[in-house]
C-alpha positions as CSV (number, residue, x, y, z in Angstrom):
1,M,148.5,101.0,110.0
2,N,147.6,104.5,108.8
3,P,145.9,106.4,111.7
4,K,143.2,107.6,109.4
5,I,142.3,104.1,108.5
6,I,142.3,103.1,112.1
7,S,140.0,106.0,112.9
8,A,137.7,105.1,110.1
9,V,137.5,101.5,111.2
10,F,136.8,102.6,114.8
11,L,134.0,104.9,113.6
12,L,132.5,102.2,111.5
13,I,132.5,99.7,114.4
14,M,131.0,102.3,116.8
15,G,128.4,103.2,114.2
16,T,127.4,99.6,113.7
17,V,127.0,99.1,117.4
18,L,125.0,102.2,117.8
19,F,122.8,101.2,114.9
20,A,122.1,97.9,116.6
21,F,121.0,99.6,119.7
22,V,118.7,101.9,117.7
23,K,117.2,99.1,115.7
24,Y,116.7,96.5,118.4
25,P,114.6,97.5,121.5
26,R,116.0,96.9,124.9
27,S,116.5,93.2,125.7
28,D,113.6,93.2,128.2
29,V,111.2,94.8,125.8
30,V,109.0,93.3,123.1
31,Q,108.1,95.6,120.1
32,V,104.9,95.1,118.1
33,I,104.7,97.0,114.9
34,A,101.5,97.4,112.8
35,C,103.2,98.2,109.5
36,D,101.5,100.8,107.3
37,V,101.0,98.6,104.2
38,G,97.9,100.3,102.9
39,Q,94.7,98.2,102.6
40,G,96.1,95.0,104.0
41,D,97.8,93.5,107.1
42,G,101.5,93.3,108.0
43,F,102.5,93.0,111.7
44,L,106.0,92.5,113.1
45,I,106.9,91.3,116.6
46,I,110.5,91.8,117.7
47,H,112.2,90.6,120.8
48,K,116.0,90.8,120.9
49,S,117.1,89.4,117.6
50,Y,113.9,87.3,117.1
51,Q,111.3,88.3,114.6
52,I,107.7,87.1,113.9
53,L,106.1,88.5,110.8
54,I,102.3,88.2,110.5
55,D,101.1,88.7,106.9
56,G,102.8,90.9,104.3
57,G,100.3,93.2,102.7
58,A,99.4,93.5,99.0
59,D,102.8,94.7,97.7
60,S,106.4,95.5,98.5
61,Q,105.6,98.1,101.2
62,I,106.2,95.4,103.8
63,L,109.9,95.5,102.8
64,T,110.0,99.2,103.7
65,C,108.7,98.3,107.2
66,L,111.2,95.5,107.7
67,S,114.2,97.6,106.6
68,K,113.0,100.4,109.0
69,Y,112.9,98.2,112.1
70,L,115.5,95.5,111.5
71,P,119.2,95.9,111.2
72,F,120.5,95.6,107.6
73,W,122.6,92.5,108.6
74,D,119.6,90.6,110.1
75,R,118.1,88.7,107.1
76,V,116.5,85.9,109.2
77,I,112.8,85.8,110.1
78,E,112.3,83.1,112.7
79,L,108.6,82.7,112.1
80,L,106.3,83.9,109.3
81,I,102.6,83.5,109.7
82,L,100.1,83.9,106.8
83,T,96.7,84.2,108.4
84,H,94.8,83.3,105.2
85,P,95.3,83.2,101.4
86,Q,94.0,86.6,100.2
87,E,96.2,89.0,98.3
88,D,96.1,91.9,100.8
89,H,97.7,89.5,103.3
90,Y,100.1,87.4,101.3
91,R,101.2,89.2,98.1
92,G,104.0,91.1,99.8
93,L,105.4,87.8,101.2
94,I,106.7,86.8,97.8
95,D,109.2,89.7,98.1
96,V,109.9,88.7,101.7
97,F,111.0,85.3,100.7
98,E,113.2,86.8,98.0
99,R,114.9,89.2,100.5
100,Y,114.9,87.2,103.8
101,N,115.7,83.8,105.1
102,V,112.4,82.5,106.5
103,Q,113.1,79.7,108.9
104,N,109.5,78.7,109.7
105,F,106.3,79.4,107.8
106,L,102.9,78.8,109.5
107,L,99.7,79.0,107.4
108,P,96.2,77.5,107.0
109,Q,96.1,74.4,104.8
110,I,94.0,76.2,102.3
111,D,94.7,76.7,98.6
112,S,93.9,79.7,96.3
113,S,93.5,79.7,92.6
114,N,95.3,83.1,92.3
115,E,98.4,83.1,90.2
116,S,100.2,85.2,92.8
117,F,99.5,82.5,95.4
118,R,101.1,79.9,93.1
119,L,104.2,82.2,93.2
120,L,104.1,82.2,97.0
121,K,103.8,78.4,97.1
122,N,106.9,78.1,94.8
123,S,108.7,80.5,97.1
124,M,108.0,78.7,100.3
125,V,109.0,75.3,98.8
126,G,112.0,76.6,96.9
127,E,113.5,78.6,99.8
128,G,113.3,75.6,102.1
129,A,111.3,77.1,105.0
130,N,110.0,74.7,107.6
131,V,106.3,74.7,106.7
132,T,103.6,73.9,109.3
133,F,99.8,74.0,108.7
134,A,97.9,75.8,111.4
135,H,95.2,74.3,113.5
136,S,93.7,75.0,117.0
137,G,95.7,73.7,119.9
138,Q,99.2,74.2,118.4
139,K,101.8,75.8,120.7
140,V,104.8,77.6,119.3
141,R,107.7,79.3,121.0
142,V,110.0,81.9,119.4
143,G,112.6,83.0,122.0
144,L,110.6,84.2,125.0
145,I,107.4,84.7,123.0
146,Y,104.8,82.0,123.3
147,L,102.1,81.5,120.8
148,E,98.9,79.5,121.1
149,I,96.9,78.8,117.9
150,L,93.2,79.2,118.6
151,W,91.8,78.9,115.0
152,P,91.1,77.3,112.5
153,D,89.4,74.3,114.1
154,M,89.1,71.5,111.6
155,R,85.6,70.8,112.8
156,F,84.5,74.0,111.3
157,F,85.0,72.6,107.8
158,N,82.3,69.9,108.1
159,G,83.9,67.9,105.4
160,N,83.8,70.8,103.0
161,L,87.3,70.2,101.5
162,K,88.7,68.8,98.3
163,E,92.3,68.4,97.3
164,G,94.2,71.3,95.8
165,D,98.0,71.5,95.1
166,S,100.4,68.9,96.4
167,L,103.6,70.4,97.8
168,R,106.9,68.6,98.5
169,L,107.9,69.9,101.9
170,G,111.3,68.3,102.9
171,D,110.9,64.6,102.6
172,K,107.1,64.7,102.8
173,I,104.3,65.6,100.3
174,E,101.5,67.6,101.8
175,N,98.2,68.6,100.3
176,L,96.6,72.0,100.3
177,Y,92.8,72.0,100.2
178,Q,90.2,73.9,98.3
179,T,87.0,74.9,100.0
180,E,83.9,77.1,99.4
181,I,84.2,78.5,102.9
182,N,85.1,82.2,103.0
183,P,88.8,82.3,103.6
184,N,88.3,85.1,106.1
185,N,86.7,82.6,108.4
186,L,89.7,80.2,108.1
187,S,92.1,83.0,109.3
188,V,94.8,81.9,111.7
189,V,93.8,83.4,115.1
190,F,96.4,83.1,117.8
191,K,97.4,84.6,121.1
192,A,101.0,85.6,121.7
193,R,102.4,86.2,125.1
194,Y,105.5,87.9,126.4
195,K,105.6,87.6,130.2
196,N,102.4,89.3,131.3
197,F,101.7,91.0,128.0
198,D,99.1,89.2,125.9
199,M,98.3,89.9,122.2
200,L,95.4,88.5,120.1
201,F,95.8,88.4,116.3
202,T,92.7,87.8,114.4
203,G,93.3,88.0,110.6
204,D,90.1,88.7,108.9
205,I,87.9,86.4,110.9
206,E,84.1,87.2,110.6
207,P,81.3,86.9,113.1
208,T,80.2,83.3,112.1
209,A,83.6,81.9,112.9
210,I,84.1,84.2,115.9
211,E,81.0,82.7,117.5
212,K,82.3,79.1,116.8
213,L,85.7,80.1,118.2
214,L,84.3,81.6,121.4
215,G,82.3,78.4,122.0
216,L,85.4,76.2,121.7
217,V,88.2,78.1,123.5
218,E,88.6,80.6,126.4
219,I,90.2,83.7,125.0
220,G,91.0,85.3,128.3
221,D,92.0,89.0,128.8
222,V,94.6,90.5,126.4
223,E,96.4,93.8,126.4
224,Y,96.7,94.1,122.6
225,L,94.1,93.3,120.0
226,K,94.6,93.3,116.3
227,V,91.1,94.3,115.1
228,P,89.8,91.8,112.6
229,H,89.1,92.6,108.9
230,H,90.4,96.2,108.9
231,G,87.6,97.4,111.1
232,S,84.9,96.2,108.9
233,R,81.4,95.8,110.4
234,N,81.7,92.2,109.2
235,G,84.5,91.4,111.6
236,L,84.7,92.4,115.3
237,T,81.8,91.4,117.6
238,K,80.8,92.6,121.0
239,D,81.3,89.1,122.4
240,L,84.9,89.0,121.3
241,L,85.5,92.3,122.9
242,K,83.8,91.3,126.1
243,F,85.9,88.2,126.4
244,A,89.2,89.8,125.4
245,T,88.8,93.2,127.1
246,P,91.9,94.7,125.3
247,E,93.7,97.9,126.5
248,I,95.0,98.7,123.0
249,A,93.3,97.9,119.7
250,V,95.1,98.4,116.4
251,I,93.4,98.7,113.0
252,S,95.4,98.1,109.8
253,V,93.7,100.1,107.1
254,A,94.4,102.3,104.1
255,R,93.8,106.0,104.0
256,N,90.6,106.9,102.2
257,N,89.9,103.3,101.2
258,S,86.9,102.5,99.0
259,Y,85.5,100.1,101.6
260,G,84.7,102.7,104.3
261,H,87.0,100.9,106.8
262,P,87.0,101.3,109.7
263,H,83.2,101.5,110.1
264,Q,81.9,103.9,112.7
265,E,80.0,101.3,114.7
266,I,83.2,99.3,115.2
267,L,85.0,102.4,116.4
268,E,82.2,103.1,118.8
269,M,82.3,99.5,120.1
270,L,86.1,99.6,120.5
271,N,86.1,103.0,122.3
272,Q,84.1,101.4,125.2
273,Y,87.1,99.1,125.9
274,A,90.4,100.3,124.4
275,K,92.6,103.0,123.1
276,V,92.3,102.7,119.3
277,F,95.3,103.2,116.9
278,R,95.0,103.2,113.1
279,T,97.6,102.9,110.4
280,D,95.6,105.3,108.1
281,L,96.0,108.0,110.7
282,K,99.3,107.2,112.4
283,G,101.3,105.3,109.9
284,D,103.2,102.5,111.6
285,V,101.8,101.8,115.0
286,V,104.6,100.8,117.4
287,V,103.6,99.3,120.8
288,L,106.3,98.3,123.3
289,S,106.0,96.3,126.5
290,D,108.5,95.1,129.2
291,G,106.0,92.4,130.0
292,N,104.1,94.6,132.5
293,K,104.0,98.2,131.3
294,I,102.8,99.1,127.8
295,W,103.6,102.2,125.8
296,V,103.0,103.5,122.3
297,K,105.7,105.3,120.3
């Protein structure tokens, strides 16, 4: 074989190996990325070649984040979580389903009348993902990352449900439900654990539901808090902070957004407990942990 061809092939192989080391963190490290998706949420957890994606923002910016942190050959997302059916959390997921192979999709069993949500429902059925509806008490494992679903609790609905779309999921037909309850308060709230590193993801949950949640489950200390509702004053509460006592708090929020997020009283509350990082100031917020130590890129 031509020596130039052999050399080119060798360089290509070495480049691919080096690229893999650059893209994937060390095998003993978990990486948590708050993607800068503007006024919305998009979080990515990576350990080895396993990925958990939480929400997808309002547009295709989530794809930029995925391509930045995942090798080009890795088109599998082991677990996708939609916290609740509002466009700033799910619209970008339509593009994710088109570009990636989503193996498992976890979401609340709540419908939305938005046309874009219909497109997402078509995607999740058409692409054949294993769909599970979230409720408190569920436990999920992705590699060495363990998840416990804390919310929603079906008792919160108080019968305030009516049937929405029926979806054929594999051999079963499942119903989504319509409700007049604010979808923020039906956000999937869960703890994720890697060794001794605990994370709390909160969607857009608001004080009414937070109070119910704290009365039903023991949150326990966490090292990482995803601040609910983009730092809105109608989100985080002192009680949640008191129970969670995070070391790091991350706010996903757009620069110069029209809502005034994050609100100053929320920042003051957080500063009593944690180091605060914001996507509007920092861009992507990348936190790493070996299960004991924590550092921020």
